[in-house]
Structure formats: C-alpha cells, structure tokens
N, C-alpha and C positions, 0 to 999 in steps of 0.2 A: 258409570257415575260422572255429573258435572262437577267441574269444580276450577277454581279463579285460575287464570295464565297466570298471575303473581298475588302476592298475600300481601292486602291495601294496606297502607299505615292509617293509624287513627284517623285525622284528618278527613282521609278521602271516605271513611264511613259514616265520621258525622256530616260533608254532607248529603248524607242517604236520605229521602223526605222518610222521617220515623212514620210507623205506620202500630197506633196506641188504642188500646183498649182499658177497660177498667176494671178490674179486683175487686167488683162490691161487696159492701157486707152481704154477708147470707151465701156468698160460692163457698160449697164443701170442697175441702182439701185434704186428700190422704197420706198418708206415708208408711214406706214401710221401711222400717230401720232396726238397728242390730242392739240391744244391751248389753252385749257381750262379744267374746270374742276380743279382736287386737285392738279392733278401731270401734269402740264401746260410743254412746252418744245418747242424744235423748230424743224425746219426741218432736223438740222442737228446735234442736241441736244445726248450728249451722255449721260446714266442713271448713274450717278455713286451711285446711292442706289440700295442694293443687298447684296448679292445674292439670288433674288425671288423665291419662293416655285416652279412657274411653267419653269424657264429660267436655263434649265440646261445647257446651258453654260456659265451663268455666270461667271465670273473668280473675284469676290470680298474677299477683304480680309480686315482684320478689320484694321484702323491703315494706310491704303494704299490709296490715291484716282484713283482707277480702271472705268474702263468705257464699257459701252456694247452699242452697236446701230445694231440693228437686221433690216434686209432688205431682198428683194427679187427681182427679174427682172419682177415678174410676179403682178401684182393686186388682183387677188383670190389668191394668197400664204398670200398675206399681209392681205388682208384680211379674211382666213379663221384663221391664227394665233391671231390676233385681237380678231375678236369676237367667239372664240371658245366657251368661257364660255357659255352667253347666246344662240349663235345659233342666234341671231339676229343684223343683221347690221343695227345700228342705225344712220341714215345720220347725225343726225344732237346732239347728247348728244357732250359735252366736248369741240365743235367746231374743231370738228376730219377731220384731211385734209391728201390729198394724194400727195407726191411730191418725184421727181423724177428727177435725176442728172445722166450724163454719167459719168463714172469714167475718170476725167482726169490728175491725178498726171503722169508727166513726165516719173519715170520708174513704170514698174509695181510693185504691192504688192502681198509679200508675204503670202498666205493665208496656213492655213492644210487642207486640205480635207478629210470629213467623206467618208466613201463607202456606197455601199449596197441603195437599194432602197426599206422603208420599205412599205406595200400595204397600202391602203387605211383604214382611221379609223375612225371610230365618235368624235366626241370632246371630250376631256378629257381622251382619252386613244390612248396610245403612243406605235406601235410598234416596235419592235428591229430596231436597226440603230448601223452600224459599223461607231466610232469615231477613227481617226488616229488606225487603224488597231484591236480596241478591241469593243466587243459587247456594246452594250448602259447598262447601270447597274446603280444604283441609281444617283440621281442628284447630291450629293455630290462627285463622282468618276468621272464623265465626266468634271465637273469643274476644276480641278488638270491640268491643259495643263498648255505645257513650256511657254517659252517667243515666242509668233508669233503672228501674227496682225490682224489674224482673223479668222473663220474655217467657208469654204462652206459644208454645212450638208443639208442630203433632207428632205425636211419639213413631219414633220411626220403625221400633221394637217392638207397637202395639198397631198396625195399619193406618197411622196417621189419630189415631186417636189423641185425646189435646192431655196437657200434659204444661207445665209448670216451674220456671228454676227461678225463685227469690235471690234475690243479691242482699249482703247487710242490710240493706239501707233499709228493706222493709222487717227487719227484724223487729224494734218495736209494736208495732204494730198488731203480730201475733197474739193468739190468748194465751193467755198464763196455763190456761188447763185445759185439755183436748177433752171434746165429747166421747170420745171417743179412743180406747187403750189398751192393745191386749193381745196376747201372747200369738203368734201364728199356730201352737199346738195345741188351740184354745176350742173344744170340740166342737162351740156354737159356728164356729169358723170353715169347717170339715167340708161341708157341702157344697159351697160358695169356691174353696179352695179344688175340691173335683172339678168342679163345672170349669174353673179358669185351669187347671193343666188341661181336661180337653178340649177347649177354646186353641190352646195356645199351640201344643201337640208337647208339650212337659210333661215329665214325667212328675210324680207326686211321692215325697217319701216323710 
C-alpha cells in the first residue's frame, strides 16, 4: 500500500490544490446507525469522540469539540462499512437503523473531493486511495485536513463506491426530520439486505 514517507504538517497540506465538489440540494444521503448498545446516537448525530483507529477522516483534536458523520447514497456502502469487522450483517444488534434524507440546504455545501477508485478489497484491508491529490498514507496524515465542510471519497470497503464524511460545520444544514428512518430488522428491508449480503460476501443474521 502506498504511504507517505513522513507525516506532513498542516501547513504542507494547506498548500495542496483543493479538489472541491458541491453537495447540492437533492443529493440522497443514507446512514446506518445504532439507537442502542454502548454508544447510542440519532440519525443526524455527529460523533464527537475520536479519532477512532479505523476512521481515517476523523479530524478530532484534543480540546476542540469536533464531530463527524459518515454517510453514503448506497445501502450497500453503508452496510459494508459498518459490518466490515465481523462480515456479519446483524439486523437486531444495538437496535441498528437505516436513515436516509435528501440534502435540502438552500446553498450547496462545498466539500473536498478524494480522487481515484480503489479496487474491491476484503474486510480489514484498505487499498490505496487519493485524497486531496495525495495518496492515502497513515491515518494520522489523512486526518490533518484544512477547514472544509466534508470529504467526498471512494469507499475502500465497497469497491470505490462514493461515500462522504461531514464535519461539524455542516451540521446546521442537515434536515431536522429524515425521509426514511427504519430499523434494519424491518421486514421491508430484508430483500435488500439479502442482496447486499450476497454481493459483499457477508453473512446475514
């Protein structure tokens, strides 16, 4: 896997030419989240604990209240990310839910765009991916991002399908009520989850 020979500081990353795109109103964003378990949250809740070892775009810094929300326009991408460790889609654990909302903010949200399309990879493996013009390196390097509202990137857990991480600056623009918010155990989701498990090579419980 390609890595940085060193960890660039923030000033170095700020000199990299930004590759921006707009998260326009009407863009569908979905999220797989837990209403129960050890760390319950809501469909629009930003995680302020971090950075986590496996979340390479966490930008948390000690002493600052920073938040992240990972999402995608695809159920498969959401599921691939959440259950990558066990490769078992558990429909009942931690009262997991699927929420989806159309981006309705009046002005488009400017986010940094990662480039490249990694090949499909097994769980626990992350092939190279380019972020802001730099190849993916150690997690500590890709967390040092300038002030942007989020990052649009190809998911390494689902063959490069688009995913997005939003930072706390984008929180006021989220809808107050989701278009869809149902538990993974909902019978109407079962056919989609069966197809998702087969396509990812995951088990379904």
